[in-house]
N, CA, C and O atoms as a GROMACS GRO file, in nm:
protein
  568
    1UNK      N    1  17.688  -8.885  -4.221
    1UNK     CA    2  17.801  -8.828  -4.256
    1UNK      C    3  17.737  -8.700  -4.394
    1UNK      O    4  17.614  -8.694  -4.401
    2UNK      N    5  17.789  -8.637  -4.461
    2UNK     CA    6  17.751  -8.529  -4.536
    2UNK      C    7  17.771  -8.529  -4.642
    2UNK      O    8  17.883  -8.497  -4.681
    3UNK      N    9  17.691  -8.558  -4.714
    3UNK     CA   10  17.738  -8.594  -4.873
    3UNK      C   11  17.812  -8.472  -4.975
    3UNK      O   12  17.771  -8.361  -5.009
    4UNK      N   13  17.944  -8.551  -5.009
    4UNK     CA   14  17.986  -8.433  -5.124
    4UNK      C   15  17.941  -8.413  -5.199
    4UNK      O   16  17.905  -8.500  -5.278
    5UNK      N   17  17.916  -8.266  -5.217
    5UNK     CA   18  17.913  -8.153  -5.367
    5UNK      C   19  17.921  -8.183  -5.495
    5UNK      O   20  17.867  -8.096  -5.563
    6UNK      N   21  17.971  -8.278  -5.564
    6UNK     CA   22  18.033  -8.289  -5.738
    6UNK      C   23  18.006  -8.186  -5.795
    6UNK      O   24  18.073  -8.175  -5.898
    7UNK      N   25  17.921  -8.081  -5.773
    7UNK     CA   26  17.876  -7.943  -5.847
    7UNK      C   27  17.997  -7.885  -5.867
    7UNK      O   28  18.085  -7.882  -5.781
    8UNK      N   29  18.013  -7.808  -6.055
    8UNK     CA   30  18.105  -7.752  -6.083
    8UNK      C   31  18.124  -7.610  -5.981
    8UNK      O   32  18.223  -7.538  -5.971
    9UNK      N   33  17.999  -7.599  -5.914
    9UNK     CA   34  17.976  -7.456  -5.864
    9UNK      C   35  18.069  -7.493  -5.792
    9UNK      O   36  18.112  -7.608  -5.784
   10UNK      N   37  18.133  -7.336  -5.697
   10UNK     CA   38  18.147  -7.299  -5.579
   10UNK      C   39  18.056  -7.313  -5.461
   10UNK      O   40  17.934  -7.313  -5.469
   11UNK      N   41  18.146  -7.328  -5.321
   11UNK     CA   42  18.068  -7.355  -5.225
   11UNK      C   43  17.931  -7.262  -5.161
   11UNK      O   44  17.936  -7.145  -5.124
   12UNK      N   45  17.767  -7.386  -5.160
   12UNK     CA   46  17.685  -7.316  -5.196
   12UNK      C   47  17.646  -7.258  -5.103
   12UNK      O   48  17.671  -7.352  -5.026
   13UNK      N   49  17.586  -7.151  -5.008
   13UNK     CA   50  17.558  -7.050  -4.917
   13UNK      C   51  17.425  -7.082  -4.906
   13UNK      O   52  17.359  -7.053  -5.006
   14UNK      N   53  17.348  -7.147  -4.788
   14UNK     CA   54  17.218  -7.192  -4.740
   14UNK      C   55  17.214  -7.081  -4.711
   14UNK      O   56  17.306  -7.014  -4.664
   15UNK      N   57  17.099  -7.044  -4.737
   15UNK     CA   58  16.971  -6.908  -4.785
   15UNK      C   59  16.830  -6.952  -4.715
   15UNK      O   60  16.778  -6.910  -4.611
   16UNK      N   61  16.784  -7.060  -4.817
   16UNK     CA   62  16.691  -7.081  -4.732
   16UNK      C   63  16.650  -7.175  -4.632
   16UNK      O   64  16.668  -7.296  -4.626
   17UNK      N   65  16.581  -7.080  -4.543
   17UNK     CA   66  16.579  -7.123  -4.401
   17UNK      C   67  16.487  -7.248  -4.338
   17UNK      O   68  16.480  -7.324  -4.241
   18UNK      N   69  16.388  -7.196  -4.524
   18UNK     CA   70  16.290  -7.364  -4.497
   18UNK      C   71  16.405  -7.500  -4.488
   18UNK      O   72  16.385  -7.595  -4.413
   19UNK      N   73  16.470  -7.494  -4.537
   19UNK     CA   74  16.592  -7.628  -4.539
   19UNK      C   75  16.634  -7.587  -4.472
   19UNK      O   76  16.674  -7.472  -4.449
   20UNK      N   77  16.634  -7.748  -4.385
   20UNK     CA   78  16.710  -7.804  -4.318
   20UNK      C   79  16.787  -7.952  -4.383
   20UNK      O   80  16.730  -8.044  -4.442
   21UNK      N   81  16.966  -7.938  -4.341
   21UNK     CA   82  17.006  -7.966  -4.400
   21UNK      C   83  17.025  -8.066  -4.360
   21UNK      O   84  17.014  -8.162  -4.436
   22UNK      N   85  17.079  -8.092  -4.153
   22UNK     CA   86  17.038  -8.261  -4.151
   22UNK      C   87  17.038  -8.262  -3.978
   22UNK      O   88  17.082  -8.163  -3.921
   23UNK      N   89  17.000  -8.345  -3.923
   23UNK     CA   90  16.975  -8.336  -3.842
   23UNK      C   91  17.089  -8.336  -3.655
   23UNK      O   92  17.181  -8.408  -3.615
   24UNK      N   93  17.020  -8.226  -3.596
   24UNK     CA   94  17.179  -8.164  -3.521
   24UNK      C   95  17.162  -8.314  -3.398
   24UNK      O   96  17.054  -8.364  -3.368
   25UNK      N   97  17.307  -8.363  -3.341
   25UNK     CA   98  17.300  -8.400  -3.267
   25UNK      C   99  17.381  -8.380  -3.124
   25UNK      O  100  17.472  -8.298  -3.139
   26UNK      N  101  17.374  -8.421  -3.018
   26UNK     CA  102  17.260  -8.550  -2.997
   26UNK      C  103  17.137  -8.530  -3.040
   26UNK      O  104  17.080  -8.423  -3.062
   27UNK      N  105  17.092  -8.652  -3.054
   27UNK     CA  106  16.947  -8.611  -3.131
   27UNK      C  107  16.825  -8.581  -2.995
   27UNK      O  108  16.843  -8.620  -2.880
   28UNK      N  109  16.720  -8.515  -3.035
   28UNK     CA  110  16.636  -8.474  -2.927
   28UNK      C  111  16.523  -8.340  -2.975
   28UNK      O  112  16.531  -8.275  -3.080
   29UNK      N  113  16.449  -8.329  -2.897
   29UNK     CA  114  16.378  -8.166  -2.945
   29UNK      C  115  16.360  -8.079  -2.947
   29UNK      O  116  16.354  -8.022  -2.838
   30UNK      N  117  16.336  -8.006  -3.064
   30UNK     CA  118  16.395  -7.780  -3.044
   30UNK      C  119  16.300  -7.757  -3.024
   30UNK      O  120  16.198  -7.811  -3.068
   31UNK      N  121  16.316  -7.632  -2.922
   31UNK     CA  122  16.256  -7.576  -2.938
   31UNK      C  123  16.081  -7.497  -3.038
   31UNK      O  124  16.013  -7.398  -3.012
   32UNK      N  125  16.073  -7.572  -3.117
   32UNK     CA  126  15.959  -7.527  -3.224
   32UNK      C  127  15.852  -7.632  -3.145
   32UNK      O  128  15.734  -7.603  -3.127
   33UNK      N  129  15.894  -7.717  -3.116
   33UNK     CA  130  15.816  -7.851  -3.065
   33UNK      C  131  15.822  -7.945  -3.244
   33UNK      O  132  15.710  -7.972  -3.288
   34UNK      N  133  15.906  -7.974  -3.305
   34UNK     CA  134  15.883  -8.056  -3.399
   34UNK      C  135  16.024  -8.174  -3.330
   34UNK      O  136  16.129  -8.149  -3.270
   35UNK      N  137  15.963  -8.291  -3.370
   35UNK     CA  138  16.064  -8.450  -3.338
   35UNK      C  139  16.228  -8.381  -3.276
   35UNK      O  140  16.258  -8.356  -3.159
   36UNK      N  141  16.314  -8.363  -3.403
   36UNK     CA  142  16.436  -8.354  -3.439
   36UNK      C  143  16.492  -8.181  -3.386
   36UNK      O  144  16.416  -8.084  -3.377
   37UNK      N  145  16.594  -8.182  -3.366
   37UNK     CA  146  16.644  -8.099  -3.416
   37UNK      C  147  16.695  -8.091  -3.524
   37UNK      O  148  16.714  -8.197  -3.583
   38UNK      N  149  16.743  -7.944  -3.601
   38UNK     CA  150  16.748  -8.024  -3.718
   38UNK      C  151  16.966  -7.912  -3.751
   38UNK      O  152  17.004  -7.840  -3.658
   39UNK      N  153  17.043  -7.925  -3.860
   39UNK     CA  154  17.074  -7.787  -3.867
   39UNK      C  155  17.045  -7.705  -3.988
   39UNK      O  156  16.953  -7.741  -4.061
   40UNK      N  157  17.103  -7.614  -4.013
   40UNK     CA  158  17.038  -7.540  -4.044
   40UNK      C  159  17.121  -7.473  -4.187
   40UNK      O  160  17.071  -7.408  -4.278
   41UNK      N  161  17.278  -7.519  -4.166
   41UNK     CA  162  17.385  -7.469  -4.244
   41UNK      C  163  17.442  -7.586  -4.286
   41UNK      O  164  17.422  -7.687  -4.218
   42UNK      N  165  17.534  -7.593  -4.424
   42UNK     CA  166  17.595  -7.709  -4.464
   42UNK      C  167  17.766  -7.686  -4.321
   42UNK      O  168  17.852  -7.773  -4.329
   43UNK      N  169  17.779  -7.610  -4.250
   43UNK     CA  170  17.908  -7.608  -4.207
   43UNK      C  171  17.853  -7.641  -4.083
   43UNK      O  172  17.918  -7.706  -4.001
   44UNK      N  173  17.706  -7.592  -4.056
   44UNK     CA  174  17.706  -7.656  -3.876
   44UNK      C  175  17.708  -7.824  -3.900
   44UNK      O  176  17.758  -7.908  -3.824
   45UNK      N  177  17.637  -7.848  -4.031
   45UNK     CA  178  17.674  -8.024  -4.061
   45UNK      C  179  17.743  -8.096  -4.070
   45UNK      O  180  17.722  -8.217  -4.064
   46UNK      N  181  17.892  -8.018  -4.094
   46UNK     CA  182  18.017  -8.080  -4.108
   46UNK      C  183  18.077  -8.074  -4.019
   46UNK      O  184  18.168  -8.150  -3.986
   47UNK      N  185  18.016  -7.928  -3.932
   47UNK     CA  186  18.076  -8.006  -3.750
   47UNK      C  187  18.031  -8.078  -3.707
   47UNK      O  188  18.089  -8.128  -3.611
   48UNK      N  189  17.888  -8.136  -3.750
   48UNK     CA  190  17.873  -8.254  -3.668
   48UNK      C  191  17.943  -8.412  -3.697
   48UNK      O  192  17.973  -8.500  -3.617
   49UNK      N  193  17.957  -8.404  -3.870
   49UNK     CA  194  18.051  -8.500  -3.848
   49UNK      C  195  18.149  -8.481  -3.800
   49UNK      O  196  18.186  -8.581  -3.740
   50UNK      N  197  18.257  -8.355  -3.788
   50UNK     CA  198  18.378  -8.402  -3.749
   50UNK      C  199  18.408  -8.472  -3.606
   50UNK      O  200  18.480  -8.565  -3.568
   51UNK      N  201  18.302  -8.366  -3.536
   51UNK     CA  202  18.264  -8.459  -3.369
   51UNK      C  203  18.185  -8.601  -3.351
   51UNK      O  204  18.185  -8.651  -3.238
   52UNK      N  205  18.109  -8.675  -3.469
   52UNK     CA  206  18.124  -8.760  -3.500
   52UNK      C  207  18.217  -8.819  -3.544
   52UNK      O  208  18.201  -8.932  -3.497
   53UNK      N  209  18.306  -8.821  -3.603
   53UNK     CA  210  18.438  -8.912  -3.628
   53UNK      C  211  18.532  -8.898  -3.566
   53UNK      O  212  18.631  -8.969  -3.583
   54UNK      N  213  18.523  -8.761  -3.439
   54UNK     CA  214  18.613  -8.835  -3.284
   54UNK      C  215  18.616  -8.880  -3.249
   54UNK      O  216  18.715  -8.941  -3.207
   55UNK      N  217  18.476  -8.897  -3.226
   55UNK     CA  218  18.434  -8.936  -3.079
   55UNK      C  219  18.394  -9.120  -3.160
   55UNK      O  220  18.445  -9.209  -3.092
   56UNK      N  221  18.316  -9.173  -3.286
   56UNK     CA  222  18.357  -9.291  -3.335
   56UNK      C  223  18.493  -9.326  -3.233
   56UNK      O  224  18.589  -9.257  -3.197
   57UNK      N  225  18.447  -9.488  -3.200
   57UNK     CA  226  18.584  -9.605  -3.201
   57UNK      C  227  18.584  -9.616  -3.301
   57UNK      O  228  18.513  -9.532  -3.355
   58UNK      N  229  18.662  -9.731  -3.413
   58UNK     CA  230  18.716  -9.778  -3.499
   58UNK      C  231  18.615  -9.954  -3.429
   58UNK      O  232  18.590  -9.991  -3.314
   59UNK      N  233  18.596  -9.997  -3.525
   59UNK     CA  234  18.522 -10.118  -3.496
   59UNK      C  235  18.347 -10.108  -3.421
   59UNK      O  236  18.279 -10.206  -3.393
   60UNK      N  237  18.310  -9.986  -3.404
   60UNK     CA  238  18.200  -9.945  -3.355
   60UNK      C  239  18.005  -9.959  -3.373
   60UNK      O  240  17.896  -9.985  -3.323
   61UNK      N  241  18.094  -9.910  -3.501
   61UNK     CA  242  17.982  -9.920  -3.656
   61UNK      C  243  17.964 -10.023  -3.631
   61UNK      O  244  18.023 -10.064  -3.531
   62UNK      N  245  17.861 -10.133  -3.716
   62UNK     CA  246  17.801 -10.187  -3.730
   62UNK      C  247  17.786 -10.215  -3.877
   62UNK      O  248  17.687 -10.155  -3.917
   63UNK      N  249  17.855 -10.295  -3.993
   63UNK     CA  250  17.827 -10.276  -4.157
   63UNK      C  251  17.962 -10.185  -4.181
   63UNK      O  252  18.018 -10.219  -4.284
   64UNK      N  253  18.043 -10.052  -4.095
   64UNK     CA  254  18.109  -9.996  -4.170
   64UNK      C  255  18.278 -10.030  -4.060
   64UNK      O  256  18.354  -9.933  -4.064
   65UNK      N  257  18.308 -10.101  -4.010
   65UNK     CA  258  18.414 -10.155  -3.926
   65UNK      C  259  18.570 -10.083  -3.932
   65UNK      O  260  18.651 -10.076  -3.840
   66UNK      N  261  18.580 -10.042  -4.042
   66UNK     CA  262  18.690  -9.961  -4.022
   66UNK      C  263  18.710  -9.757  -4.030
   66UNK      O  264  18.800  -9.678  -4.059
   67UNK      N  265  18.486  -9.745  -3.962
   67UNK     CA  266  18.513  -9.607  -3.966
   67UNK      C  267  18.518  -9.605  -3.784
   67UNK      O  268  18.482  -9.675  -3.689
   68UNK      N  269  18.583  -9.482  -3.809
   68UNK     CA  270  18.586  -9.408  -3.614
   68UNK      C  271  18.785  -9.406  -3.643
   68UNK      O  272  18.846  -9.388  -3.748
   69UNK      N  273  18.825  -9.427  -3.535
   69UNK     CA  274  18.977  -9.388  -3.412
   69UNK      C  275  18.928  -9.481  -3.386
   69UNK      O  276  18.825  -9.549  -3.380
   70UNK      N  277  19.128  -9.459  -3.358
   70UNK     CA  278  19.210  -9.564  -3.293
   70UNK      C  279  19.262  -9.526  -3.151
   70UNK      O  280  19.360  -9.580  -3.101
   71UNK      N  281  19.169  -9.402  -3.073
   71UNK     CA  282  19.232  -9.340  -3.010
   71UNK      C  283  19.180  -9.342  -2.821
   71UNK      O  284  19.271  -9.324  -2.739
   72UNK      N  285  19.070  -9.358  -2.782
   72UNK     CA  286  19.080  -9.503  -2.654
   72UNK      C  287  19.117  -9.550  -2.677
   72UNK      O  288  19.037  -9.641  -2.701
   73UNK      N  289  19.243  -9.593  -2.710
   73UNK     CA  290  19.358  -9.684  -2.662
   73UNK      C  291  19.507  -9.640  -2.549
   73UNK      O  292  19.588  -9.692  -2.472
   74UNK      N  293  19.456  -9.467  -2.628
   74UNK     CA  294  19.592  -9.396  -2.499
   74UNK      C  295  19.540  -9.390  -2.371
   74UNK      O  296  19.624  -9.390  -2.281
   75UNK      N  297  19.419  -9.384  -2.340
   75UNK     CA  298  19.337  -9.296  -2.237
   75UNK      C  299  19.415  -9.384  -2.068
   75UNK      O  300  19.424  -9.345  -1.952
   76UNK      N  301  19.452  -9.497  -2.131
   76UNK     CA  302  19.483  -9.564  -2.009
   76UNK      C  303  19.627  -9.625  -2.022
   76UNK      O  304  19.673  -9.728  -1.973
   77UNK      N  305  19.673  -9.551  -2.086
   77UNK     CA  306  19.864  -9.567  -2.116
   77UNK      C  307  19.960  -9.489  -2.087
   77UNK      O  308  19.927  -9.373  -2.062
   78UNK      N  309  20.091  -9.522  -2.082
   78UNK     CA  310  20.179  -9.445  -2.035
   78UNK      C  311  20.184  -9.327  -2.157
   78UNK      O  312  20.178  -9.343  -2.280
   79UNK      N  313  20.194  -9.239  -2.101
   79UNK     CA  314  20.206  -9.127  -2.271
   79UNK      C  315  20.332  -9.062  -2.255
   79UNK      O  316  20.368  -9.000  -2.155
   80UNK      N  317  20.390  -9.080  -2.349
   80UNK     CA  318  20.546  -9.058  -2.411
   80UNK      C  319  20.501  -8.979  -2.470
   80UNK      O  320  20.381  -8.955  -2.478
   81UNK      N  321  20.634  -8.895  -2.550
   81UNK     CA  322  20.644  -8.882  -2.674
   81UNK      C  323  20.574  -8.872  -2.764
   81UNK      O  324  20.514  -8.773  -2.806
   82UNK      N  325  20.578  -8.970  -2.797
   82UNK     CA  326  20.560  -9.034  -2.995
   82UNK      C  327  20.405  -9.004  -2.921
   82UNK      O  328  20.321  -8.967  -3.003
   83UNK      N  329  20.346  -9.017  -2.756
   83UNK     CA  330  20.143  -9.050  -2.808
   83UNK      C  331  20.079  -8.945  -2.896
   83UNK      O  332  19.995  -8.977  -2.980
   84UNK      N  333  20.137  -8.762  -2.869
   84UNK     CA  334  20.060  -8.692  -2.995
   84UNK      C  335  20.080  -8.756  -3.083
   84UNK      O  336  19.978  -8.812  -3.122
   85UNK      N  337  20.226  -8.796  -3.175
   85UNK     CA  338  20.224  -8.765  -3.291
   85UNK      C  339  20.149  -8.855  -3.313
   85UNK      O  340  20.090  -8.819  -3.416
   86UNK      N  341  20.094  -8.994  -3.270
   86UNK     CA  342  20.026  -9.145  -3.310
   86UNK      C  343  19.892  -9.082  -3.336
   86UNK      O  344  19.832  -9.110  -3.440
   87UNK      N  345  19.837  -8.989  -3.238
   87UNK     CA  346  19.698  -8.947  -3.213
   87UNK      C  347  19.671  -8.850  -3.329
   87UNK      O  348  19.562  -8.847  -3.386
   88UNK      N  349  19.782  -8.764  -3.363
   88UNK     CA  350  19.744  -8.705  -3.496
   88UNK      C  351  19.754  -8.783  -3.597
   88UNK      O  352  19.657  -8.788  -3.672
   89UNK      N  353  19.852  -8.852  -3.622
   89UNK     CA  354  19.841  -8.921  -3.758
   89UNK      C  355  19.730  -9.019  -3.801
   89UNK      O  356  19.684  -9.042  -3.912
   90UNK      N  357  19.690  -9.090  -3.632
   90UNK     CA  358  19.556  -9.124  -3.659
   90UNK      C  359  19.445  -9.059  -3.735
   90UNK      O  360  19.367  -9.121  -3.807
   91UNK      N  361  19.443  -8.895  -3.710
   91UNK     CA  362  19.271  -8.840  -3.715
   91UNK      C  363  19.350  -8.782  -3.834
   91UNK      O  364  19.260  -8.753  -3.913
   92UNK      N  365  19.456  -8.753  -3.887
   92UNK     CA  366  19.454  -8.699  -4.055
   92UNK      C  367  19.451  -8.778  -4.145
   92UNK      O  368  19.423  -8.745  -4.260
   93UNK      N  369  19.492  -8.956  -4.093
   93UNK     CA  370  19.432  -9.123  -4.161
   93UNK      C  371  19.332  -9.112  -4.167
   93UNK      O  372  19.299  -9.122  -4.285
   94UNK      N  373  19.218  -9.089  -4.081
   94UNK     CA  374  19.050  -9.113  -4.094
   94UNK      C  375  19.021  -9.009  -4.166
   94UNK      O  376  18.959  -9.029  -4.270
   95UNK      N  377  19.060  -8.863  -4.128
   95UNK     CA  378  18.972  -8.762  -4.247
   95UNK      C  379  18.998  -8.798  -4.364
   95UNK      O  380  18.905  -8.836  -4.435
   96UNK      N  381  19.122  -8.794  -4.410
   96UNK     CA  382  19.188  -8.856  -4.563
   96UNK      C  383  19.058  -8.955  -4.609
   96UNK      O  384  19.021  -8.942  -4.726
   97UNK      N  385  18.999  -9.038  -4.539
   97UNK     CA  386  18.912  -9.141  -4.632
   97UNK      C  387  18.790  -9.133  -4.565
   97UNK      O  388  18.730  -9.233  -4.604
   98UNK      N  389  18.723  -9.076  -4.492
   98UNK     CA  390  18.558  -9.073  -4.365
   98UNK      C  391  18.530  -8.885  -4.487
   98UNK      O  392  18.444  -8.847  -4.566
   99UNK      N  393  18.675  -8.817  -4.424
   99UNK     CA  394  18.557  -8.667  -4.508
   99UNK      C  395  18.698  -8.636  -4.566
   99UNK      O  396  18.800  -8.625  -4.498
  100UNK      N  397  18.690  -8.624  -4.706
  100UNK     CA  398  18.775  -8.592  -4.824
  100UNK      C  399  18.750  -8.472  -4.841
  100UNK      O  400  18.858  -8.416  -4.859
  101UNK      N  401  18.612  -8.353  -4.850
  101UNK     CA  402  18.598  -8.289  -4.836
  101UNK      C  403  18.679  -8.093  -4.726
  101UNK      O  404  18.678  -7.970  -4.727
  102UNK      N  405  18.738  -8.240  -4.644
  102UNK     CA  406  18.750  -8.142  -4.502
  102UNK      C  407  18.920  -8.129  -4.492
  102UNK      O  408  18.984  -8.233  -4.508
  103UNK      N  409  18.979  -8.027  -4.471
  103UNK     CA  410  19.074  -7.950  -4.500
  103UNK      C  411  19.128  -7.918  -4.328
  103UNK      O  412  19.098  -7.812  -4.274
  104UNK      N  413  19.168  -7.971  -4.293
  104UNK     CA  414  19.294  -7.959  -4.158
  104UNK      C  415  19.380  -7.911  -4.138
  104UNK      O  416  19.490  -7.938  -4.187
  105UNK      N  417  19.342  -7.774  -4.015
  105UNK     CA  418  19.420  -7.688  -4.077
  105UNK      C  419  19.534  -7.683  -3.895
  105UNK      O  420  19.610  -7.596  -3.854
  106UNK      N  421  19.504  -7.781  -3.850
  106UNK     CA  422  19.581  -7.752  -3.702
  106UNK      C  423  19.466  -7.864  -3.595
  106UNK      O  424  19.344  -7.849  -3.581
  107UNK      N  425  19.539  -7.955  -3.543
  107UNK     CA  426  19.555  -8.061  -3.455
  107UNK      C  427  19.584  -8.094  -3.282
  107UNK      O  428  19.633  -8.188  -3.219
  108UNK      N  429  19.526  -7.968  -3.248
  108UNK     CA  430  19.578  -7.942  -3.060
  108UNK      C  431  19.512  -8.047  -3.046
  108UNK      O  432  19.413  -8.076  -3.114
  109UNK      N  433  19.590  -8.158  -2.896
  109UNK     CA  434  19.583  -8.257  -2.859
  109UNK      C  435  19.644  -8.192  -2.741
  109UNK      O  436  19.752  -8.134  -2.729
  110UNK      N  437  19.514  -8.225  -2.627
  110UNK     CA  438  19.578  -8.148  -2.565
  110UNK      C  439  19.556  -8.272  -2.376
  110UNK      O  440  19.465  -8.271  -2.292
  111UNK      N  441  19.701  -8.364  -2.385
  111UNK     CA  442  19.747  -8.480  -2.239
  111UNK      C  443  19.732  -8.419  -2.062
  111UNK      O  444  19.713  -8.480  -1.957
  112UNK      N  445  19.752  -8.283  -2.091
  112UNK     CA  446  19.744  -8.326  -1.916
  112UNK      C  447  19.671  -8.369  -1.803
  112UNK      O  448  19.697  -8.415  -1.692
  113UNK      N  449  19.534  -8.330  -1.893
  113UNK     CA  450  19.434  -8.441  -1.795
  113UNK      C  451  19.456  -8.608  -1.851
  113UNK      O  452  19.370  -8.680  -1.903
  114UNK      N  453  19.595  -8.642  -1.823
  114UNK     CA  454  19.570  -8.780  -1.844
  114UNK      C  455  19.553  -8.835  -1.719
  114UNK      O  456  19.491  -8.936  -1.688
  115UNK      N  457  19.621  -8.751  -1.645
  115UNK     CA  458  19.554  -8.847  -1.518
  115UNK      C  459  19.404  -8.851  -1.452
  115UNK      O  460  19.382  -8.952  -1.385
  116UNK      N  461  19.317  -8.772  -1.459
  116UNK     CA  462  19.158  -8.841  -1.505
  116UNK      C  463  19.088  -8.884  -1.619
  116UNK      O  464  18.967  -8.879  -1.641
  117UNK      N  465  19.199  -8.937  -1.701
  117UNK     CA  466  19.160  -9.026  -1.792
  117UNK      C  467  19.168  -8.989  -1.922
  117UNK      O  468  19.181  -9.078  -2.006
  118UNK      N  469  19.163  -8.884  -1.955
  118UNK     CA  470  19.112  -8.725  -2.018
  118UNK      C  471  19.177  -8.734  -2.183
  118UNK      O  472  19.295  -8.698  -2.190
  119UNK      N  473  19.118  -8.774  -2.307
  119UNK     CA  474  19.239  -8.646  -2.430
  119UNK      C  475  19.100  -8.600  -2.455
  119UNK      O  476  18.990  -8.650  -2.481
  120UNK      N  477  19.189  -8.404  -2.425
  120UNK     CA  478  19.135  -8.355  -2.516
  120UNK      C  479  19.124  -8.250  -2.668
  120UNK      O  480  19.174  -8.137  -2.668
  121UNK      N  481  19.071  -8.291  -2.755
  121UNK     CA  482  19.090  -8.283  -2.903
  121UNK      C  483  19.078  -8.109  -2.946
  121UNK      O  484  18.978  -8.046  -2.914
  122UNK      N  485  19.169  -8.058  -3.005
  122UNK     CA  486  19.074  -7.972  -3.042
  122UNK      C  487  19.051  -7.957  -3.253
  122UNK      O  488  19.103  -8.068  -3.262
  123UNK      N  489  19.042  -7.945  -3.300
  123UNK     CA  490  19.055  -7.923  -3.463
  123UNK      C  491  19.003  -7.861  -3.526
  123UNK      O  492  18.883  -7.836  -3.531
  124UNK      N  493  19.140  -7.806  -3.621
  124UNK     CA  494  19.078  -7.647  -3.694
  124UNK      C  495  19.093  -7.656  -3.863
  124UNK      O  496  19.196  -7.681  -3.925
  125UNK      N  497  18.973  -7.632  -3.913
  125UNK     CA  498  18.974  -7.729  -4.005
  125UNK      C  499  18.831  -7.619  -4.126
  125UNK      O  500  18.730  -7.560  -4.086
  126UNK      N  501  18.890  -7.633  -4.277
  126UNK     CA  502  18.803  -7.549  -4.364
  126UNK      C  503  18.781  -7.650  -4.444
  126UNK      O  504  18.874  -7.724  -4.475
  127UNK      N  505  18.637  -7.674  -4.498
  127UNK     CA  506  18.541  -7.691  -4.663
  127UNK      C  507  18.676  -7.666  -4.790
  127UNK      O  508  18.743  -7.567  -4.821
  128UNK      N  509  18.672  -7.754  -4.820
  128UNK     CA  510  18.782  -7.722  -4.972
  128UNK      C  511  18.724  -7.639  -5.002
  128UNK      O  512  18.756  -7.520  -5.002
  129UNK      N  513  18.561  -7.719  -5.055
  129UNK     CA  514  18.561  -7.570  -5.157
  129UNK      C  515  18.492  -7.441  -5.086
  129UNK      O  516  18.387  -7.426  -5.148
  130UNK      N  517  18.501  -7.327  -4.969
  130UNK     CA  518  18.548  -7.242  -4.898
  130UNK      C  519  18.714  -7.186  -4.807
  130UNK      O  520  18.708  -7.103  -4.717
  131UNK      N  521  18.805  -7.228  -4.836
  131UNK     CA  522  18.896  -7.240  -4.794
  131UNK      C  523  18.913  -7.122  -4.730
  131UNK      O  524  19.035  -7.111  -4.741
  132UNK      N  525  18.874  -7.022  -4.667
  132UNK     CA  526  18.845  -6.896  -4.578
  132UNK      C  527  18.870  -6.893  -4.506
  132UNK      O  528  18.959  -6.845  -4.436
  133UNK      N  529  18.693  -7.020  -4.501
  133UNK     CA  530  18.580  -7.043  -4.349
  133UNK      C  531  18.718  -7.103  -4.265
  133UNK      O  532  18.785  -7.180  -4.334
  134UNK      N  533  18.750  -7.088  -4.176
  134UNK     CA  534  18.842  -7.155  -4.108
  134UNK      C  535  18.706  -7.157  -3.990
  134UNK      O  536  18.615  -7.076  -3.969
  135UNK      N  537  18.752  -7.334  -3.908
  135UNK     CA  538  18.598  -7.380  -3.810
  135UNK      C  539  18.685  -7.466  -3.728
  135UNK      O  540  18.789  -7.523  -3.761
  136UNK      N  541  18.605  -7.463  -3.582
  136UNK     CA  542  18.650  -7.550  -3.480
  136UNK      C  543  18.578  -7.609  -3.405
  136UNK      O  544  18.472  -7.566  -3.359
  137UNK      N  545  18.641  -7.740  -3.379
  137UNK     CA  546  18.535  -7.819  -3.295
  137UNK      C  547  18.643  -7.905  -3.239
  137UNK      O  548  18.731  -7.963  -3.303
  138UNK      N  549  18.615  -7.906  -3.058
  138UNK     CA  550  18.629  -7.967  -3.042
  138UNK      C  551  18.571  -8.061  -2.909
  138UNK      O  552  18.470  -8.034  -2.845
  139UNK      N  553  18.666  -8.182  -2.883
  139UNK     CA  554  18.626  -8.266  -2.817
  139UNK      C  555  18.683  -8.331  -2.702
  139UNK      O  556  18.804  -8.352  -2.704
  140UNK      N  557  18.615  -8.367  -2.599
  140UNK     CA  558  18.711  -8.528  -2.454
  140UNK      C  559  18.655  -8.601  -2.460
  140UNK      O  560  18.533  -8.614  -2.467
  141UNK      N  561  18.759  -8.684  -2.458
  141UNK     CA  562  18.751  -8.849  -2.458
  141UNK      C  563  18.816  -8.858  -2.333
  141UNK      O  564  18.912  -8.806  -2.276
  142UNK      N  565  18.689  -8.978  -2.302
  142UNK     CA  566  18.686  -8.969  -2.161
  142UNK      C  567  18.698  -9.162  -2.181
  142UNK      O  568  18.700  -9.234  -2.082
   0.00000   0.00000   0.00000
């Protein structure tokens, strides 16, 4: 997870190309022959954090049983009108707890492929320190 920068400065642009912000996921070698691919900007690192939080099942992480969401329980359930509202509420509550520096702007939940046991989620967000930069991350839960 990204570390919250508590400096009084505004969001600092990542200008130094020699410095990596974090590991790129999934883990693997990059094209330069190094052992792990890295993210070069803070926004890319935050996108990884958002994607990982959406894909993490609550109780999956050792020593952090409350990290993650409980969305996968809807994969084999009957879909009602309240299902997307429950999923959206779970996303909002989890993001407020684990990624408070991310402001959610729009949550699009596609339940059309429910017969294939898939839930598609697309989240549009911005970082608190950079409100004008709208970002988007999509995941498919199977």
